[in-house]
N, C-alpha and C positions, 0 to 999 in steps of 0.2 A: 462161735468165734468168727472174727473178721480180720483180714489183713488190711492195714490202713497206714497212712502216714501221719505221725504226730510230730509237730514242730515245736521246739524249745527255743525261745529267744533268750540269749545270755549276753552278759557284759564281759568283754575281753579286757585283760590287763597285761598287755605286752611290755616287755622291757624296752630299753632305748633302741637296741639293735633291731628287734622285731617290729617295733613301731615304725621305724624307717622302711623296713621291708614291706609292711602292710601299706604304707603310703605309696611306695613305688608300684605296688600291684594295683592299687586303685587308679593311679595315673596310667598304667599300662592297659587296664581294662578300658579306660576312656579312649585311649589312643586306638585300640583295636576296633571299638565300636565306631568311632568317627571315620577311620580308615576304611572299614567295611561299608559303611553307609555311603561314603563318597564313591567307592568302587561300584556299589549296587546302583547308584544313580546313573553313573557313566554307562553301565551295561544296558540299563533300561533305555536311556537316551539313544544309544547306538542301535538297539533293536527297533525303536520307533523310526529313526532316521532311515535305516535300510529296509524297514518293512519286513523283517524277518523275526518271526516269533521264537525261532530256535535260539536266538541270541539273548532272550530274556534272562535276567539274572535269577539265581536261586541260592539257597544256603550252601549247597555243595560247591558250586562254581566260585562263589566269593571266597569261601574258606580255602579252597585249593590254590586260588590266585594269591591270597595273602601268605599262605604257608610257603609257597614256592619263592616268593620275593621277600622272605624274611631277612632282616639285616642282622649283623653280628651281635649287636647289643640286645636284640630280642631273645637270644638264647639264654640270657641271664634270668629270664622269667619263666614261669611254668607255662608249657604249651596249652594246658587245659584252659588257661585264662583267655587266650585268643579264641579257641574253639567254642567255648561256652558263650563268649560275647557274640560270635557270629550266629550261634544257634538262637540266642535271644533276639537278635536282629531279624532272623528269619520268621520267628513267631510274631514280631512286631508288624512285619509286612503282611502276614496272614490276618492279623487283627484289623489292619487298615482296610482290607477288602471285605471284612465282615463287620457291617454296621451295627450288628446286634451286640457286639462286644462293648463292655462298659468303658474300656480305654481306647475306643475307636479314634483313629487319627493317624496321620502320616508320621513315621519315625523322624525324630529330630536329633541334631548333633548335640553331644554332651558338652557342657561348659565346665572348665576347671574352677569357675567362681561359684558353682552350685554348692550349697551348704552340705549336701549329702553325696558322698562318693563311695563306691564299693566295687567288689568283684565276686566271682563265684569260683568254686573248685569242687570237683567230685573225687578228689584224692585225699581228703582230709580224714584223720583218725582221732579217736579219743584214747589217749594213753595215760593211765594213772590219773584220771580226772582232769587232764589237760588236753588242749586242742593241738594236734600236730599237723601242720601243713606239709604238702610235698615240697621237698628241698630241690631247687633247680641246680643245674650244673654250674660249677665255678664258684659257688658260695660256700665259704668255710664256716662262718659264724651263723648258727641256726639253732633255735631252741623251741620248746613247746610253750604254749601260751596258757596262762591261767585264765580260768573262766569262773563266773559267779552268776547265781540266779537260776541255776538249772535244777529241776526237780527229779528227773530221771534220765539216765544215760543208756538205758537198755534199748536194744534193737539194732537194725542195720542202718548205718549212717549213709544218707544220700547226698545230693548236691548241696553244698554248704554255701550260704550267702553271707559275706562279711562286708560291713559298711562302716564309714566314719562319719560322724555328725558332731559338730562342735568340739572337735578334738578328741572325742571318745569313740571307742570301737565297740561294735556290737556284731553278733552273729546269730543266724537262724539255723538251728540244727534239726533237719528233718530225719526222723527215725522211722523205719518200717517196723511196725510192731503188730503183735496179735492181741486183740482186745476181746474179752469175754462179755457176752450179753448179761445185762443186769436181770435179776429175778423179776417175774411178773407180780404186779400189785393189783390188777383188775380195777384200777382207778383211772379216771379221765378228768381233764381240766381244759380251760380255755383262757387265752390271754388276749385282751384288747389293748393294743398299743396306742399310746397317746403322747403328745409332746411333753416330755419331762417325767413321765411315769407310765408304768404298765399296770393294768387292772386285771385281777384274777378273782375267782369266786371267794378266795380267802382274804382278799384285801388288795391294797395298793403297794406297788414296789416303785420307789423313787429312783429314777435313772440320773437325774440332775440334782444331787443333794445340795443343801445350803452351804456346805463347806467349799463348794466350787465357786461361790459368789466372789470370794476374795481373789481367786485366780483369774476369773473372767474380768474383774476390774483391772488387774495388772496387765492382762493381755490387751485390753483396750488402751491402757496407758502407753504401753510399748508401741502399739500400732500407730498411735498419734506421733510418738517420738520418731519413729522411722520415717514418717511422711515429711518431717522437717529436716531430717539429717541427710536425706538423699539429694544430691546436687545433680541436676540434669542440664547437659550442655548439648543441645541439638539432639542427635540420636544416641549419644554416648552418655553414660551415667557414671559418675565417680562415687565410690563407696568409701567413706572414711573409716578410720579405726573405730570410732564411736558407734558408727552405723553397724559394723560387724558385731561389736559387743552387744548392742541392744537387740540385734536380730537373734543372737545366741540366747539371750534371756527370754525372748519371746518364744523361741522353740522349746526352751526348757519348760516353760509353763504349759505350753500346748501338750507336751509329752506327759506332764504330771496329770492334766485333766484327762487325757486319753487313758492313762494307766488306771486312774480311779474308776472311770466309767466301765472300762473293759473288765476290771476285777468284779464289779457289781454284776455284770451280765454273765460272766463266767460262773460265778457262784449261783446265780439265780437259775441258769439253765441246767447246771449240774443237779440242783435240788429238784427241778422238774422231771428230769429223766430218772432220778432216783425214786420219786414218789408216784409217778403216773405212767400208764402204758399208752394212752392216747392223749395227744396235745393238739388243740385247735388254735390256729392263728389266722389273721387276715392276710390275703395276698395283695398287699398294698403296692401301688405304682407311685412311689414317692416322687419320681421326677415329674410326673404330670399333675401333682397337687398344686393348685393355684392358691397361693397364700401371699400375704404381705411380707415385706423383707424382714420384719421383726419376727413373725411367726416362722418364716423360712429358716431363720437362724436357730430357733429352738428346735425345729424339725431336724436340722442337720446335727445338732448336738445330741439328739436323742438316740442316734446310732441304730435306727430301725434295720438297715441292711446288715449290720454287724450282728445284731440279735438274731435275725433269721438265719444267717450263715452259720453262726455257732450252734444254734438249736438243730439245724438240719443235719450237720455232721455228727453231733452227739446222739441223735435219734438213730442214725445209721449205725453208729458204733455199738450202741447198747441195745439194739433190737426193739426200739420203741417206734410208734406210729405217729407221724406228723401229718396233720390234716390242714390243708390250705383252703380257707373259705374264698370263694370266687370274689373278684374285685367288685362285682355288681351285687353281691349279697347284701341285702338291706339290714345289717346288724343294728345300725342306729335308728332306722325308721320303723322297724318291726317291733310289735308289742310281744314281749316274751311270754305273756300269760294267755292272751287270746289269739295271737297271730296276725292282728290287724296291722297293715302296712300303710304308713302315711305317704301321700302323694300330693303333688301340686303345692298349694300354699300352706298345707298342713305340715310340710316337712320341717325338721329341725336343722338349723344351720349353725355355724360357729357363733352367730350372734343370738341364737335362740329362735323364736318364732314371732314374727311381727304381728301376724294376724290375731294370735291369741295372747300376745304379750307374755310368753313364757321365757325363762332363762335358758342359757345354753347348756347348763348342766343338769336339767331336769327333763324327764320324759313323762308326758300326760297322754294316756290313751283316750282317744275321743269315742271309743266303742264300748270299752268295759270300765272306763273311768279309773283305771290303775294309775297310781302316781309312784314313779321310781326315779332313782338316779340314772342319768343317761348312760354313764359308763357301765354301771351294774347291769342295766338292761341289755347293753351290747354284749357283755360277757355271757349272760344267760342264753342269748340267741346263738352265739357261737358254740356254747356248750351243747346245744341241741343237735349240732352236726356230728358229734362224736358218736 
């Protein structure tokens, strides 16, 4: 057994009163973030100007300053909204000084024009299948919020994230649960990730199915429309009502594509941990892959990072072993039958091999004369690491 956090993403259906309350909380969260960031910058500038490192800002100093100077209207909102906003701001500054983080960069001010707004609370509860938020003082009309799309409500509820996008409200419900390990199968497998599909010893799994072609065409159409509807006047940009509507349609289709692909990956990874004890994948450095802009788009849509993330935590949950092949492991250049590794002009590239005029999807060993599919050969090489 293992104690872990399992997050459920659900759709919220608030009534008119709670919808206004959620909107106000989103605005209040943005206000707290911007106020805290401005104060953080002022404290840092003061420490540099006076040359005193003790004056440098931190999460505790900024939070205490904002709480001390709270205005009367701020008491109409949950105090946890302010404190969690400053906590996230402190984490953002920690990431700024750690370039290894994927979201490395200086924290920025939040805009009310951003299509996605949200807030956090650690005092939410699930009551009779509905979400109950902490009621602030002075508010008389308050009710629970209906939720949909949840599979399980078991466990201890942690910090809940609620956000609004295109007029719809969503929530991420993290539950601390106890998960049992799956029974051992004494089986092993390997996955060779490729643009648009994954290869396994049992066949090919399509990550970008044909049913997404229509959605990608609509996305391309809306992107072209947005480029024409945006009116730029110097440094200021005016967004018309048609621009906002088209942007909402674009985001809707992006969400549909993401949901379809993530559903495929979730089901695929669940089947892997059900059927196998050892799973081998490549440790790819996707950011360093040098490809054309066309291939890079397919690479981004293949969700390599999401696949590895999901497979990693599921293997930890269910007691399975995930083996990562080194980035320099020659799974493509090595012959899975005799072990010969191609070097120099003999290497296979995305365009095949110019010296021997071979195609990009075939592997021909120049030592044992074996002829195989390139992806199948890579899968067998990875399987030998298990």
